[in-house]
C-alpha angles and dihedrals in degrees: 000000000000113000122234104273123245118198098241117124106263132222114201123207128183120199112211107202130191110229097167121135093268089067092066121124120010098004095059090040090055091045092053091048089050093054091054090048089050091058091050093050092049094049090051090059114070092200097051089044090061100035113025114088117190130203125180125210122180127193138195118125087357139350126273135179107240092176126017111228113270143118119296115243136174088265095053114120109207109217121258104227127219128195139227142117135038133315108268095171094164093061091049096052093041089054091050092051089050091052093048093051092047090050092051090052089049090054091048093048089050094044095245128148120230141186122233109288125244127224114193123189128198123183141155102193147050115274120250092214123114123259091250092053091051091048093052091048092049092052090048093051095047093048096046093044091049088053089051093246093140145337111252119206117179122190131183135189129204110314096029123128097249093178088060092045090053090050090054093044117101109257127218120230092260092050091051091053090052092039089236136129140179130241123195115231119196116223088230141324093276087073095068092100092049091052090049088051089050091051091050090048091050090052093046088049091050091051094047095043096045095257104328119120114231105168120107124211113229116237087227087067103039140345131213115234121196119222132192104232092200094066 
């Protein structure tokens, strides 16, 4: 149910979470704990409580919305995620893009200001999509990010296709000239909560700095790995 609206400028973030069969056991347990910790972190920050709107999309055989995008409150019940199926990452990201675009239209219709949205991907496997589907998604992400439609942050844990994550990641001008891109690799699945905290800090920094990200991700949590996209 839609919360009563305050007039603060909003920042929407959609978490795109892999719930395929390979996430069974400790990975999904850690992810569920991280979602609870994310709620606690947001509620401890009076700015994020009023401005950060969180949506959750999960993907396996297909994408589904586990939490419609809205503010986090003390009454919010974060979803408890289950696993099963394959790794249809294209459906997950496409659903997130759809949610972001719909939310921006909602803000415009209601005369609300908003910060650039964030889409944050977490996966531990290789996608089961076709090469053509991946290529179309990559082109869409690059074009929309260039047009400042959203900030895209992809993360992988052991077993993820990091070459693919680098391909989907938004490239800097220098990276495009060198045909390179970076993928973020988590140290292990116990770092989900710390990455969520980094995302929250990045958004808080963007809000406080007028749109510029200021948070830094510790190398003890995740490391960026550069890939040659031509290989």
